[in-house]
C-alpha positions in Angstrom: -36.5 -39.6 7.0 -34.2 -37.7 5.0 -31.7 -35.0 6.3 -32.1 -31.4 5.3 -28.6 -30.2 3.8 -28.3 -26.7 4.0 -26.5 -24.9 1.0 -23.0 -23.4 1.8 -22.3 -19.9 0.6 -20.3 -19.7 -2.5 -16.5 -18.9 -1.2 -15.9 -15.6 -2.4 -13.3 -15.5 -5.0 -10.1 -13.7 -4.6 -9.1 -10.8 -6.7 -6.3 -11.2 -9.0 -3.9 -10.0 -6.9 -4.4 -12.1 -4.0 -4.5 -15.1 -6.0 -1.0 -14.4 -7.4 0.1 -13.7 -3.6 -1.2 -16.7 -2.7 0.5 -18.7 -5.7 3.7 -16.8 -5.1 3.7 -17.6 -1.1 3.3 -21.4 -2.2 5.8 -21.4 -4.8 8.2 -19.6 -2.3 7.5 -22.1 0.3 8.0 -24.8 -2.2 11.4 -23.3 -3.0 10.5 -22.5 -6.6 12.2 -19.1 -6.7 11.9 -18.0 -9.9 8.1 -18.7 -9.8 7.4 -17.0 -6.9 9.4 -13.9 -8.1 7.6 -13.8 -11.4 4.2 -14.0 -9.7 5.2 -11.6 -6.8 6.0 -9.1 -9.3 3.1 -9.5 -11.3 1.1 -8.5 -8.5 3.1 -5.3 -7.3 2.9 -4.6 -10.8 -0.8 -4.7 -10.7 -1.4 -3.3 -7.7 1.7 -1.6 -6.3 0.5 -1.2 -3.0 -0.2 -4.7 -2.2 1.7 -4.9 0.9 1.6 -8.7 1.6 3.6 -8.9 -1.8 6.2 -6.8 -0.8 6.8 -8.6 2.0 7.0 -11.8 0.0 9.2 -10.4 -2.3 11.6 -9.1 0.9 11.8 -12.6 1.9 12.4 -13.5 -1.4 15.3 -11.8 -2.1 16.5 -12.3 1.2 16.9 -15.9 0.6 18.8 -14.8 -2.7 21.3 -12.5 -0.8 20.0 -9.6 -2.9 20.1 -7.1 0.1 19.3 -4.1 -2.1 16.2 -5.7 -3.4 15.2 -7.4 0.0 15.4 -3.8 1.7 13.5 -2.1 -0.9 10.5 -4.5 -0.5 10.8 -4.8 3.2 10.7 -1.0 3.2 7.7 -0.4 1.4 5.8 -3.1 3.3 6.4 -1.3 6.4 5.3 1.9 4.9 2.3 0.5 3.4 1.3 -1.3 6.6 3.3 0.3 9.6 1.0 -1.1 12.2 1.2 -4.8 11.0 1.6 -7.3 13.8 5.3 -8.2 12.4 6.4 -4.4 11.4 8.6 -4.3 14.5 10.1 -7.5 13.2 10.4 -5.9 9.7 12.1 -2.9 10.8 14.8 -4.7 12.8 15.7 -6.6 9.6 16.0 -3.5 7.7 18.0 -2.3 10.6 20.3 -4.9 11.0 20.9 -5.1 7.1 21.5 -1.5 6.8 24.0 -1.9 10.0 26.0 -4.2 8.4 24.5 -7.5 9.4 23.7 -10.0 6.8 20.0 -10.3 5.7 17.8 -12.3 7.8 14.6 -14.1 6.8 11.5 -13.4 9.1 
């Protein structure tokens, strides 16, 4: 007796900016900072209010000790997603950096 196979629903395709975010995240985690930066900057150029891309840019610039740009993107992230689960942690990173502490990675 043959087993009946139920077809799966096709996976929804990611939007261009969500794909840029995913690729940028992968590049960042792989340590490919130049590639990650290009992808994430393209993400926010395409969609300036893409909060996750701003957060990832904050992480990227913090890892490069570029506090000014890191803070710019962390602040934009918190502005766009003030109730995000990690918003308080990002606010602390901002406060620590503005208080003279070295940039931290969340």
